[in-house]
Every structure is written in structure tokens, then in C-alpha cells.
N, C-alpha and C positions, 0 to 999 in steps of 0.2 A: 480642546475644551468646547463644551456644547454652549450654544447661545439660544436665546429665544428667537423664534422665526418672526419676521417683521409682520406687523398688522397693517391694514390698509392706511391708518392714520400714521403709522411710523414711516411711510414712504414719502410723506411730505417734508422736504428738507428744510433745514433752518435757513435763516437770512444769510448767514455766512457761507453756507454751501452754494447758494444760488449765485453768488458773485462770480463763480468759476464758469458759468454757462452763458452762452449768447442765445437768448430766446428769440432773437430775430432770424436765426439760422434755420432755413427751410430745406437745407440739403438732405439728400437721402443716399443710402449706400445699397438700396434694393438693386439697381442695375449691376453693381459689382457682384452681388450674391448670385444673381442669374448667370452672369458671364463666367465666373469661376466654377460654380457647382455644375452647370450644365455642360461646359466644355470638358471638365475633367470626367464627368460621368460618361460622356460619349467616348472619351479617350480610353478609359480603363475598360469600358464595355467592349470596344473594338479589340483592344490588345489581349484581353483575357480570352475573348471568343477565338482569336486566331491562335493563341497559345494552346487552348483545348483542342482546336481542330489539328494542329500540328501534332500533338501528342497522340490524339485518337486515331488519325488517319494516315499520317506520314510516318512517324517513328514507331507507332503502335506500342508505346510504352507510356504508362501513366503512373506517376509517383505520388507520394504522400504530399510533397511540396506543391504539386499541381492542385490537389484537393484543397489544401490549406489556402492557396491564393484564390480559388474560386470563392470560398467563403469570405475571404477578406474583401474581394471585390463586391460581393453582394452586400456585406455590412457597410462599406463605403458608399455604395449607391443609396442604401436606405438612409444613411446619415445625410448625404447631399439632398435627397428628395424631401426629407423633413425640413431641411433649411429653406428650400424653395417654397414649401407650403407655409412656412412661418412668416414669409414676406406678406402674406394676406392679413396677418395679425400684427403688423407694425414693425417686424424685424427690418433693420436698416433705416428706420425713421428715428428722429429725435423723440424722446418720450413726450415732450410738450406739444409735438405736432400730431399726436394720435387724436382721432376724431372725438370731440366732446359728445356728451357730458362726461363727467368724472367716472360714473358707473361704467360707461362703455369703455373709457380708457383703461380702467382696471381690469375689465373682462378681456380686452385684447391683450393686455400685458400678461395676464394669467395664462392664456392660451399660448402666447409666444414663448414664455418660460417653460411651459409644459413640453412643448415641441423641442426646445433646446435640451431639456432633460432626456428625452428619448434619443435625440441625436448623439448625445455624449455617451450614452450606453453603448450605441452601435459603434461609435468612434473607438471607444476603448477595445472592443472586440476586434474591430478591423485592424488596429495597430498591432495587437498581439498575434493575430493570425498572419499578418504579412511578415512579421519578423520571425515567427516560427517557420514560415515557408522558406525564408532566406536561410535560416539555420539548417534546416533538414536538407536543403540542396547542397550547402557547404559540407555537410557531414557525408553526403553521398560522393562528393568529389575528392575531398582531401583525406588522406590516410594518416596525416601526421598527428602523433599522439598529443602534443602539447596544444596544437590548435583545436583538436577535438575536445579537449578538456575545457578550453576557454569557451567554445561554442555551447557546450553542454551546460556550463555554469550560466551563460547568457540566456540559454533557453529556460533554465529555472527562474532566472530573474524576470524574464518577459512574461512567463506564464503567471508567476505570482503577482506582478504588477497588473496584468490584464484582469485577473480575477478580483483583485483588490479594488481596482478602478471601477469595475462594473457594480460591485456590491456597495462600495462607498457612494457611488452616484445614486443608486436606488434607495439606500437607507441613510441618506444624508440628513433626513429630518424624521422626527417622531411626532405625530404619524407621518407616513410617507407623502401624503397628499400636500402637507405643509410646505414642501419644496416649491410648489407652484401656486398654491392657494393661500393668498395672503390674508384671507378672512379668518383662518383658523387661529384661535387664541390658545395659550398655554401649550404651545408646541415647542420643541427644542431641536436645534440644528447645530452641526459643527461647521466651522469656517471653511466652506467648500473651495473658495478661491485659493486659500492657502494650500489646500490639498492639491489643487491643480498645479500650483507652482512645484510642489514636491515631485508629482508624477511627470511633469514636463522635464525636470532636471534628470530624472532616472532615464527617461526616453532619449535624451541627448546622449547620455553615457552609452546606452545600448546601441544607438545609431553609430556612434563613433567606433565602438568595438566591431561592429559588423562591416563597417567600411574599411577599417585599417587592419584588421587581424589577418586577412589573407594576403595583403600586399607583400610582406617580407618573403612568403613562400613563392610568390610570383617572381619577385626580384631575384631570388637565388637560383632560378632555373637556368640550365645551360642553353640560353638563347642569345641572339644578338641583342645589343642594348636597345635598338629601336623597337624590336618585337616586345621586349620587357616593358619599355615605357608605354607602348600601345595597350598592352594588357592591363597594366596598373592604371592607365587613364580610363579604360573601359569600366573596370570595377570601381574606380573612384568617382564615377558619376553619381554614385550614392550620396556623395557629399552635398549634392543639391538638396536632397531630402533632409540631410543633417542641418543645413543652413536654414531650411524652412522651420524645423523644430525649434531652432534657436530664436528666430524671429517670432514665432508664436509665444514663447515664454515672455519675451519682451512686451507683446501687446496685452498680456493679462493684466497689467497695472491699471488700465483704464477701466476695468470691470468693477472697481470699488465704488464708483460713483452711482448716481441715480439714473443716468442715461444708458441703461443696460441694453435697450433695444438697438441702440446705435453702436455702442462700443463692443458688443458681442460679435460684430460682423468680422473684424480683423482676425481675432483668434479662430473664429469658425472657418474662415476662408483658408487660413494657413494650415489648419487642420486637414481640410480636404486636399490641399496641395501636397502636404507631407505624405499622406496616405497614398495618393494617386501616383506620386512619383516613385515611391518604394514599389508599388505594384508594377509600374511600367518597367523600372530598372531590372526587376527580378524576372520579368516575363520575356524580355527581349532575347536573352541567350537561348532559351528553348525553341525560339521561333527560327533558328538558323536555317533548318531544312526548308521551311516555307519561303524564307527570304531568298534562299539559293535558287528555287525554282522561278521566283518572280524576277529577281535581279541576278542571273547567274554570273555575269562578268564582274559586277561590282562586289559580290559577296564572296567569290571564289578565293580571292586572296585572304580575306578575313577568316574563312573557314580553314584554310591551310595553316594560318598562324595559330588558330585555336586548336587544331589537330596537333600541331607541334607542341603546343603548351600542354595538352593532355598527355602526350607521349612523354615529354620531359618530366612532368609532374610524376607520372607513374614510374618511370625509370628511376627517378630520385629516391622513391619510396622503396622500389624493389632492390636497388643497390644496397640499401640499408638492411633489409630483412631477408633477401635471398641470395646473398653472396655465397653462402655455403652451397646452395643448390647449383648455382652457376659454375662454381669451381668443380663440382662433381661432374656436371655436364661436360666441361671441357676435358677432365680426366678421362671420362668414358669414351669420348669421341676419339681422343689420342689412342686409347686402348684398342678401339675398333679398327682405327687406321693401321695400327701395328699388326692386329690380327689379319686384316685384309691383305696387307703386304706379304705376311707370312704365308697366307693361303695362296696368293698369286705365285710366290716362288715354288710352293709345293706343286701347285697345278702345272706350272711350266716344267718342272722336273718330271712329273707324271706323264705329261704329254710326250716328252722326249723319249721316256722309257717305253711308253705305249707305241710310239712310232717305230722304235727299234724292234720291239717285240712282234709287231705286225710284219715288218720286213723279214724277221727271222722265221716266223710262222709260215709266211708265204713261201719262203725258200724251201721249207721242209714239207710243204703240202699240208700243213695242219692248220687249225684254227687258233688264232690268238685269243687269249683270255683278257676280258675287260674288267678292270677293277675300278670301283667308284669310291671316291673319298668324299664324304659329306661332313660338314661342320656347321652346326647352328649355334648362334650366339644370341641370347635373349637378354636384353638390358632394358630396364625400366627406370626413368628418371621422373620423379613426381615433384611438383611444386604447387602450392595452393595460393600463391600470391595473385590476387585479382583485384581490380578496381572498376567500378561501374560508373560511367559518365553519361548522363543525358540519354539513357537507354542503350548506350553502346558499351560493350565490354571491352576494355582496354587491358589486354593480358600480356604479362611478360613470358610466363611459362605455364601452360595449362596442364592439367593432370588427367590422364597421362599424355605425355607429348612424344610424338615419333619424329625423329630426325633422320630424313632419307639420306643415305650415303652412297647409293648406287650399288650395282651388281646384286640387287635383290635383298640387301641388308638394310635394316632400319634400327634406329635407336629410339 
């Protein structure tokens, strides 16, 4: 339902509303804004840069999820920078502590809300791009049909929610400027905070899906239980981002009051934390080659385990889809072995016969005749099962595949 946008006079609360506030409170959350936003800006800047370096110069493979995560990092940095700039206009301060007179307070509040308006647009884009990056990386790794359907459905949900959040933020009021300009009269807006509750709930659902969906497939791998627990724990680190999104939805309740410059800080900070943790969690696995060069002894065991996981995951998929090809391969190998044994027997008989013929020819002063038996066997076994992981092709049977059996024969 649309509502009228507040006018300047409407921002003055009633006497009953004022009883909930302590006007002697001079505290500020501006330092917390700087600590959170500056720290995580540096972290995601370093992590994403190292990820791009690893992909571009070490593995020399750049995928769609790498491009998406770069955009997600840029959008998050813009959102964090906007929050830092907003501290100049009172973000983090109690609204009654804004410098008087009233006109100046209203002007600062206008600029603060306008900057938060811009920050939320970029936050919605950052969230969507981060989750799409996670989904595309999963789709490249996992061949399981059910999981891929779940991921594709989640991708549709994330894309729709991202576009909806961007357009809903931009056009929350008519005219658009009424979202931050409280002096505009006869404007209409929909209850945006209620919309934030709805989008936060959907984000929690998608976070939970992305964290938990791959875990059953890791647990079903034919690996020692310690390795399975380790892999599930590594991918379960995303629960931290999930917890951050839950905390963010709880902090939204304080935004219904008049002290918006103060109570905007908690949802804002948890928003940056959520986006940043998602970016870091999804960027660490592609950095394994770089970490192996920097910490070869510490990372070697981890890489060995991850390689075992990749191989086991691929074999599990190939055993389901390539059983017929493997059966054919075994049959053909047995056939070649029988042929080779038969050829060995024939060659042995031929050499014995040739030896006797030579001796007979020498005794008669004549020349022996040499006979040559040639047998060629051409067998081709083709399989198209292939899975690509982090720029490396993990292949069960490539097409065509040659199996060397010795004595010049190949399958």
C-alpha cells in the first residue's frame, strides 16, 4: 500500500514518541562505521585482487564466476564508501545531536538518507552478483542433476530478487526525489522497511540453500570420515554470512523510529559484513595455487585432500553415467589380451618352423624362405564424460583414449 511521503513538519514526533528517547545521549556510532566498512573494504580488495592474479597468471583460466565476483566486490566497495561519506552528514549520530539550526539538521538528514538510498541500490546488486558467482562455480563443479536443478532455481530466485530490490529502491516514491527530499508535498511512497523485511527473509533462504545444498554430496564421497568432515567444514564457513543476514533482519526493527541516522548503522554494518564474508568465502578456494606457492608445506595436505575430493566427486558421477563405456573397455582389453596370447603362440610356432626350415635349407645348400605374419587390431573406445574444476579438466575417459598394452599394440 502506498503512503504519503513525510513532510518536514511530519518528522517532529508526538510527545508520546519522545518518551522512548534519551536526549542526553551524546554517543555516536561513526567510529564503528569506519572500522567495519574500512576493514572489510581492504579485505575484499586484497582477496579479490589475489584471486584475479591467481586466475590470470597462475592457472590462466578465467571463468564467469570470477567476472561476477569482481563486479560484486566493486558494488560492495561503492556501498561501503557511500556509508563512510554519509558520516559527514550525521550518519552514526543521534538525530537530536545534528548541528542546529533546524534547517541545517533537515539538510544533513536529507543528504544522509540520499546516500543510504544509493548505498542500498549497490548493496542489492552486490548481493545478487555474489550469490550468482557462487552458483556458477557450483554448476561448474557438480554434475549431479538434482543439485544443478536446485542451483538453477536458486539462480532465478536471486536474479529476480536482485532486480526487484534495485527497482523497488529507486522507485519507492513518486516522484523519486521524495525518497530523500522531505520538503516535497503530495508524494506517495510504499512502506520500504516492510519491503526490506521481505527481501531479507528471501536472502536468508537463498543463503541457507547455497551453504547446505552441496554438503550431502561431499558427505557421500568415498573418503575417510575426517576428510569428509574437513570438506564439509570448509564449505560450511558460509554459515557465518548466513548468521550475519539473520542478525541484519533483527536490527531492522529499530528503523521505524525517528532516530534513523543512529539506527541505520547496525543494518548497514551487517550488510557490509554479509557481502564481504560471502565474497571472501567464495574467493579462497580459487586461490589455492597462490597459497601453495606462498605456504607450500601448510597447503600441500589441503590441496591433496581437495584433489581427492575432486577425483571422488568425478568418479561418483562417472560411475553413474559411464558404466557401459567402462564395461566395454574391460571387454575390449580382455579381447586384446586374448589376441596377443594367440599371436604369441603363433609367433612361437612360426619361429620354431622357421628355425627348422633354415637348418633344412642349410643342409641342402639352398636358401630358406621367410614368411611374415602380420596382424593389426584397431579398437577405439570413446567416452564423453568430462568435468572441469577450477580450470583443470578432471577426466575419467577422454575421447579418443589409447590404452597401451605393450608389443606395439594400443587400445
